[in-house]
C-alpha positions as CSV (number, residue, x, y, z in Angstrom):
1,X,0.0,-0.1,0.0
2,X,1.5,3.3,-1.0
3,X,1.3,6.1,1.6
4,X,1.4,9.7,0.3
5,X,3.3,12.2,2.3
6,X,0.9,14.9,1.3
7,X,-2.4,15.1,-0.6
8,X,-1.7,18.6,-1.7
9,X,-2.0,18.9,-5.6
10,X,0.9,20.9,-6.9
11,X,0.8,23.7,-9.0
12,X,0.5,22.8,-12.5
13,X,-1.3,19.5,-11.8
14,X,-5.1,19.0,-12.4
15,X,-7.6,16.5,-11.4
16,X,-9.6,15.6,-14.6
17,X,-11.8,12.8,-15.8
18,X,-10.7,10.8,-18.9
19,X,-13.2,8.9,-21.0
20,X,-12.1,5.7,-22.5
21,X,-13.2,2.2,-23.0
22,X,-16.6,3.3,-22.0
23,X,-15.4,4.3,-18.6
24,X,-14.6,7.6,-17.0
25,X,-11.2,7.2,-15.5
26,X,-10.2,9.8,-12.6
27,X,-6.9,11.2,-13.4
28,X,-4.2,13.6,-12.4
29,X,-2.5,15.4,-15.4
30,X,0.2,17.9,-16.1
31,X,0.3,19.5,-19.3
32,X,2.9,21.9,-20.8
33,X,3.3,23.8,-24.2
34,X,5.2,21.9,-26.8
35,X,5.9,18.9,-24.8
36,X,8.7,16.3,-25.8
37,X,6.4,13.5,-25.3
38,X,3.6,12.0,-23.1
39,X,4.0,9.6,-20.1
40,X,1.3,7.4,-18.7
41,X,1.8,6.2,-15.1
42,X,-0.1,3.1,-14.0
43,X,-0.5,2.5,-10.2
44,X,-0.6,-0.9,-8.3
45,X,-2.6,-2.9,-6.0
46,X,-4.7,-0.7,-3.7
47,X,-2.9,2.3,-5.1
48,X,-4.1,5.3,-7.2
49,X,-3.2,8.3,-9.2
50,X,-2.0,9.8,-5.9
51,X,0.9,7.5,-5.9
52,X,2.4,9.8,-8.7
53,X,0.8,13.3,-7.9
54,X,4.2,14.8,-6.7
55,X,6.0,13.0,-9.7
56,X,3.9,14.9,-12.3
57,X,5.2,18.5,-11.8
58,X,8.8,17.1,-11.9
59,X,8.4,15.4,-15.2
60,X,6.4,18.3,-16.7
61,X,9.3,20.7,-15.7
62,X,11.7,18.2,-17.7
63,X,9.4,18.9,-20.9
64,X,6.8,16.0,-20.7
65,X,2.9,15.9,-20.5
66,X,2.1,13.4,-17.9
67,X,-1.1,11.2,-17.0
68,X,-1.7,9.2,-13.8
69,X,-5.1,7.5,-13.4
70,X,-7.1,5.3,-11.1
71,X,-7.4,1.9,-12.8
72,X,-11.0,0.4,-13.5
73,X,-12.5,-0.1,-10.1
74,X,-9.7,1.7,-8.1
75,X,-10.5,4.5,-5.7
76,X,-12.4,7.3,-7.9
77,X,-12.8,5.3,-11.2
78,X,-16.2,3.7,-10.6
79,X,-16.6,0.1,-11.8
80,X,-19.6,-1.3,-13.6
81,X,-21.2,-4.8,-13.1
82,X,-20.2,-6.0,-16.6
83,X,-16.4,-4.8,-16.5
84,X,-13.6,-7.0,-17.6
85,X,-11.0,-7.4,-14.6
86,X,-8.7,-9.5,-16.4
87,X,-5.0,-8.6,-17.0
88,X,-6.0,-8.1,-20.8
89,X,-8.9,-5.8,-19.8
90,X,-6.7,-3.7,-17.3
91,X,-4.2,-3.5,-20.3
92,X,-6.9,-2.3,-22.8
93,X,-7.9,0.5,-20.2
94,X,-4.1,1.7,-20.2
95,X,-3.9,1.5,-24.1
96,X,-7.2,3.4,-24.3
97,X,-6.4,6.2,-21.7
98,X,-3.0,6.7,-23.4
99,X,-4.7,7.2,-26.7
100,X,-7.3,9.6,-25.2
101,X,-4.4,11.6,-23.5
102,X,-2.0,11.8,-26.5
103,X,-2.1,11.0,-30.2
104,X,1.5,10.0,-30.2
105,X,3.1,6.9,-28.8
106,X,3.4,7.2,-25.1
107,X,6.0,6.5,-22.5
108,X,4.6,3.8,-20.2
109,X,5.5,3.1,-16.6
110,X,3.7,0.6,-14.2
111,X,4.3,0.3,-10.6
112,X,3.9,-2.9,-8.9
113,X,0.7,-4.5,-10.1
114,X,0.6,-1.7,-12.6
115,X,3.9,-3.2,-13.9
116,X,2.0,-6.4,-14.8
117,X,-0.6,-4.3,-16.6
118,X,2.0,-2.3,-18.5
119,X,3.8,-5.5,-19.6
120,X,0.5,-6.9,-21.1
121,X,-0.3,-3.7,-22.5
122,X,3.1,-3.4,-24.3
123,X,2.6,-6.9,-25.7
124,X,-0.9,-6.3,-26.8
125,X,-0.3,-3.0,-28.4
126,X,3.4,-2.3,-29.0
127,X,2.8,0.5,-31.5
128,X,1.1,2.6,-28.7
129,X,4.3,3.0,-26.6
130,X,7.5,4.8,-27.0
131,X,9.2,3.0,-24.1
132,X,8.2,0.7,-21.4
133,X,9.3,1.3,-17.6
134,X,8.8,-1.2,-14.7
135,X,8.9,0.0,-11.2
136,X,9.0,-2.2,-8.2
137,X,7.3,-5.1,-10.1
138,X,8.3,-8.4,-11.4
139,X,7.8,-11.3,-14.1
140,X,4.4,-12.4,-13.2
141,X,2.8,-13.2,-9.9
142,X,4.1,-11.7,-6.5
143,X,2.8,-14.7,-4.6
144,X,2.0,-15.3,-1.0
145,X,4.4,-14.2,1.7
146,X,4.1,-13.9,5.5
147,X,3.9,-10.1,5.4
148,X,1.4,-10.0,2.4
149,X,-1.2,-12.8,3.2
150,X,-2.9,-12.3,-0.2
151,X,-4.9,-15.6,0.1
152,X,-6.3,-14.6,3.4
153,X,-7.2,-11.2,1.9
154,X,-8.8,-13.0,-1.1
155,X,-11.1,-15.2,1.0
156,X,-12.2,-12.1,3.1
157,X,-13.1,-9.9,0.1
158,X,-17.0,-9.9,-0.5
159,X,-17.6,-11.5,3.1
160,X,-15.9,-8.8,5.4
161,X,-16.6,-5.0,5.0
162,X,-13.7,-3.2,3.3
163,X,-13.4,-0.7,6.3
164,X,-12.9,-3.7,8.7
165,X,-10.1,-5.1,6.4
166,X,-8.5,-1.8,6.3
167,X,-8.5,-1.3,9.9
168,X,-7.0,-4.7,10.7
169,X,-4.1,-3.8,8.2
170,X,-3.7,-0.5,9.9
171,X,-4.0,-1.6,13.5
172,X,-1.4,0.0,15.6
173,X,-0.1,2.4,12.9
174,X,-0.2,6.1,13.5
175,X,-0.3,8.6,10.6
176,X,-1.3,12.3,10.2
177,X,-5.0,12.4,10.4
178,X,-5.5,13.7,6.9
179,X,-3.6,10.8,5.4
180,X,-5.4,8.2,7.7
181,X,-8.7,9.5,6.2
182,X,-7.4,9.3,2.8
183,X,-6.1,5.8,3.1
184,X,-9.4,4.6,4.4
185,X,-11.5,6.4,1.9
186,X,-9.3,5.1,-1.0
187,X,-9.5,1.5,0.4
188,X,-13.0,1.4,0.9
189,X,-13.7,2.9,-2.5
190,X,-12.3,0.2,-4.4
191,X,-14.8,-2.2,-6.2
192,X,-14.7,-5.5,-4.5
193,X,-14.7,-7.4,-7.8
194,X,-11.8,-5.3,-9.1
195,X,-9.9,-5.8,-5.9
196,X,-10.6,-9.5,-5.8
197,X,-9.3,-9.8,-9.5
198,X,-6.2,-7.9,-8.9
199,X,-5.3,-9.8,-5.9
200,X,-5.8,-13.1,-7.7
201,X,-3.6,-11.9,-10.4
202,X,-0.9,-11.1,-7.9
203,X,-1.1,-14.8,-7.0
204,X,-1.2,-16.3,-10.6
205,X,-0.4,-13.8,-13.2
206,X,1.8,-15.4,-15.9
207,X,5.5,-14.6,-16.7
208,X,5.4,-12.7,-20.1
209,X,9.0,-11.2,-19.9
210,X,10.1,-13.2,-22.9
211,X,7.2,-11.8,-25.0
212,X,8.0,-8.2,-23.7
213,X,11.8,-8.6,-24.7
214,X,10.9,-9.7,-28.2
215,X,9.0,-6.3,-28.8
216,X,12.4,-4.7,-28.8
217,X,11.0,-1.6,-27.0
218,X,13.3,0.6,-24.8
219,X,13.0,-0.8,-21.4
220,X,13.9,0.6,-17.9
221,X,13.5,-1.2,-14.7
222,X,13.6,0.4,-11.2
223,X,13.0,-0.3,-7.7
224,X,13.2,1.3,-4.2
225,X,16.2,0.7,-2.2
226,X,14.4,-1.5,0.4
227,X,11.7,-2.8,-1.7
228,X,9.7,-5.4,0.1
229,X,7.6,-6.9,-2.7
230,X,9.0,-8.8,-5.4
231,X,12.5,-9.9,-4.4
232,X,15.5,-7.9,-5.4
233,X,17.1,-11.1,-7.2
234,X,13.8,-11.6,-9.0
235,X,13.7,-7.9,-10.2
236,X,17.6,-8.3,-11.1
237,X,16.9,-11.4,-13.1
238,X,13.9,-9.9,-14.8
239,X,16.0,-7.1,-15.8
240,X,18.8,-9.2,-17.2
241,X,16.3,-11.0,-19.3
242,X,15.1,-7.7,-20.8
243,X,18.8,-6.7,-21.5
244,X,19.0,-3.9,-18.7
245,X,19.8,-3.6,-15.2
246,X,17.9,-2.4,-12.2
247,X,18.0,1.3,-11.2
248,X,17.8,1.5,-7.4
249,X,16.1,4.6,-5.9
250,X,17.6,5.4,-2.5
251,X,15.4,6.5,0.5
252,X,12.5,4.4,-0.6
253,X,10.7,1.0,-0.1
254,X,8.1,-0.1,-2.4
255,X,6.5,3.3,-3.6
256,X,9.3,5.6,-4.7
257,X,6.6,7.9,-6.3
258,X,5.5,8.9,-2.8
259,X,8.6,8.0,-0.7
260,X,11.2,9.9,-3.0
261,X,9.8,11.4,-6.1
262,X,12.8,13.5,-6.8
263,X,15.1,10.4,-6.6
264,X,12.6,8.5,-8.9
265,X,12.7,11.2,-11.5
266,X,16.5,11.6,-11.2
267,X,17.0,7.8,-11.9
268,X,14.5,7.8,-14.7
269,X,14.9,10.9,-16.6
270,X,18.2,9.9,-18.4
271,X,16.3,7.1,-19.9
272,X,13.3,9.1,-20.9
273,X,15.6,11.9,-22.5
274,X,17.5,9.3,-24.5
275,X,14.3,7.9,-26.0
276,X,12.3,11.2,-26.6
């Protein structure tokens, strides 16, 4: 779970709605005159566009239009009963949001579960993208771990109220009141079918790294210095398979976009500059 340090929307960033794939996607955007390109940022499990809000003005200052959005069923993007919560469905959303935001190919970054979505979107529509960046993610499923009991959560979803699940996860944790309220609102605003599907995908999503490599897209891989999701060795192996290396962002764990946005942009910008 990403934990913003502030909920203030910086100057130059707007909260908007992007209509794509028959859905109104809640988004934060930064737009400039004569941009060098467009960047799409895809959040992870129980995350949202707020995972990147503080990153947007930094990328805009470097010459890019930027879009971060809530995925289908996440936080302020409302789900419908007939929505497709497969990995292919989430990938179609990313492709559609990118096309709605920019007519030209987009730099795509996916964080955590969003990285699995980004990989699928790249394979399904390679012409939509100028580059692919994977942040704090891995080659397929995250799997079960003692500090992330996904199977237990999966069994509880739909049976236990979301607020109760959230309160158990936050038990004993003290945060600023504004952040505490936001985290509770964001978690309880999630669509249960969406959250169940994403949780299941974290347990069984396939490894498609070989298909991603075959696209010959420029690829960047990064993680927080103390990332506690996919193993550091797993991410290093994934990067090697993709023909690159892992860029480590200091002073961060699993969510550099909120933990060290300046460090993330500093580590990522040379790659963006070289492919724009």
